[in-house]
C-alpha positions, 0 to 999 in steps of 0.5 A: 559337347564338353566333358564336364560336371560343371557348366553354365550358360548365358543365352543363345539363339537358334533355328527351327526346321523339320522333316518327314519320315514314313514307315514302310510296310516292308519294315514292319510285321505284316499285321502292323500298319505303316506309321507316319512318324513326322514330329508334331511339335510347333512351339514357335507359333504358340509360345511367349519367348523368355526375356532372359535366362534364369539365375541358378537354382536348386531343382530336382525334377523340373530343371527348365524354366518354360513359357506359360502353357508348357510343362515338363516331366522327367522320363528317365534318369541316371542310375536306372537300369544300370545306366551311367552319367553323361547322357548325350544325344537322343533318337527314337526307333523311327521306323519298323515295328512299334515305331516311336516306342523306344528312346535311345541315347548315348553316354559320353563317358571315357573308359578309366579305372574309375569310370565305365566305358561309353554305352547306348541305353534305351527307354521303353516308353510303354513300360517306363523301363530303362536298360543298357542296350550295348556297352564295350570296354573300348568305347569312349565318349559316345556322342552322336546317335541316329536311326538309319533309313535302313532300320539300324542305329549309329552311335559315334565316338567324339574323340580326336585321339583314341585312348583305347583303340578298337581291336578290329581297327587299331590303325584308327587314331580318332573316334569311330562310328558303330552300327548297332543292329536292333532286333526288328521284333524287339527294338530294346535288344540287339540282333546277334545273328544279323547277316549285316554284322560283318565285323568280328566277332560277328555275333554281337550285333555291332559293327564299326564303320571306319569308312564314315571316318576316324574323327571326333564325331558328334551330330549325324544325319542322312539326306533323302538319297541315303548319304550320311553327314557329320562333322569333326568336333574340333578347331579346325573341324570340317563338314563331311559327307559319306556316299555309300557304294550301295544304298544302306551299306555303310561299310564301303563308300566315299568320304568327302568334305565341304570346300568353298572358295572363302573357306566358310560359305558360298558355292562349294564342292565335296572333296574326296578323302583319298586312300585309307585316310578316312579310316585312319585320321580323316580331319587332317586329310580333309584339311590337306585337300583344302576343306573348310576349317570351322571352329567346333562344328557340333550337331547337324540336322536334316529333314529326314528324321522327325522334322520337315525342312521348309528351305531349299525345297527340303534339301538343307543340312543345318550345322551348329558352329559352337566356336563362331556363334552361328548355325550354318545352312547348306543347300544340298539340292544340287548333288555335287554343288553345295551352297552354304550360308548363315542361317542363325548368327549374332553380332559376334559372328566372326565371318563375313555375313550377307545379312543383318544378325537375327540372333541377340548377343545372348545367343551363346555357343549353339550345340544341338539341333532339331527340326519340327514338322513346320520347319522350326529349328530348335537350338541348345547352348553349350556355353562356358560356365557362368551364373545363368542357365543354358538356353534352348532357342527356336528359329522360324523359317523364312522359306525359299532359297538361301534365306536366314531364319525369320525370327530367333526366340528363347524358348526354355532355359535350364535353372541348373547352372552346372548342367547343359541341355543335350540331345534335343529331339522332337518326338515321333508322331505316334508316340502317344500310342505307347504312353496313353494310360501310363505315368508318362502319358500326360507329357510324353506325346506326339507334341513332346520335345525331348532333351537331356539334362547333362552334367546335373549338379544343382538339386540332383547329380543324376542326368535326366531325360526330360519331356517338354510339352504344351498343356 
C-alpha cells in the first residue's frame, strides 16, 4: 500500500481462491468443541458485475458501490479505543478458543513528532469494542498481518529503510516481522509470560523474527507444511519462502527467494539467502543470488487461511504485482521446484504471457488478495489518484494445473476517491456465533467479506472496517 491521504482508483481485475483451516481440539480449552473456520462466502456465482467504477461521492457510512442483493455495514472505525489511522490488513483468530470472535488489523503509521508509531488493534465482534492490542515507539508502517498455524499473530513493517531501528536488532536496515503471543484464554490481550517470547524484555508478549527477513514486508501466508511466504514491496522486489528449522518456531530457519530462468515465470528454484544477510537487508541479498526481480509485489495468499485453493491440488501461492497489473500464481506442489504462471493479467502486462489476457484494461494496480471456500480470489486495487473509485475484483478458478482464472469481474467499488480498499479478508465460518443478536449480527456473518476503507477523505476522515454480505 501507499502511504497517502489522497488516492483514487480506476478499475481493476482479480482472482478468487480459498482454503480450509480447522481448529484442533488441542488448541482450545477442553470444554470447547473444535470449529471449522473455512470461509463461507462465494459471491462469484451470485453477483451481477458492476459495469464501471463510480464517480467520486461524499459517503460516510456506506462507502462501497455494490451489486444488487448485497449490503454493507461499518464494523469499527478510526478513533475507537484509541486507534490511529491508516487501517491496513486484517485477520481473525483462526484457531483456538472462540475462533472467529476477534478481528485484528495493522496500522501503517510511521513514528514522528506529529504521528504515533505503528500498532495492532483488535475488534471484539461480540461486544463491538475496539482496543489497541500492541504498540511500540520503534514500530513503523505496519502492513501485513497473519494468524499463524501455531496460534500467534505476525505483524510486519513495510519499510525499505528503518527510520527507528529495533533496539534488539539494530543491524536490521529494513522492516522486520514481529510475533505477538496472544493469550489463548483471552485473545484480545497478549500473554506476557509466554515461554516462546525469547527476545528481551521477555515479558511483553512480543518477539522480533529477523530470520523471516529484514525488508519491506506486506502480505504473509503459510502453506500446509508450515513454511512462511512473503515479498518485498519494492521495485525490484522478490518472492520469499522461509523454511523453519523446527515447525512452529520462526526464530531460526532458512530464508529463500524464487528464481526462474526468465526472471518472471516458468519452472524455478528457491535460492538461499546466505549468512546473516536475511536479518540485515534481504532484498539486495536475494538479487545477488539471482532471484526474480518483480515490480512491487504486494499481497500473497494461500489456501491455508480461511479460503480453499482449487488449483494445483491446493498448493498455490498467489502474488499481487502492482507494478505490472497482474496476479502471479506459483505452484508449490513440488517442494523444491516451484512453477510460476500468470493467473490474472490484462493487455498492459509487460511480461511475456502464455495466454490471452483475462482482465480488462480497467484492472489497475492489484494489491490485496483473499480466497473464499470455492476458490474464488478477491483482489483490491491501489491505483494512482484519479476521478473514479478503486475496485474490488473477483477471479473464478478454472481448476487443474497452471491454468489462468476462468473469469475476472468487478464486484465492488469505493465511492470515496481519496480512499483505498485494504485488508480484504473472508470471515471465518463460525463468526455469526459471536454477532447473533448484536448490532453487527445482520451483516457480520460467516458469509461476510471484511475490507478496510483506508485514507478516508470524502464524507469522513476516519478509516473504517466494513463488512459486505448478501442480503
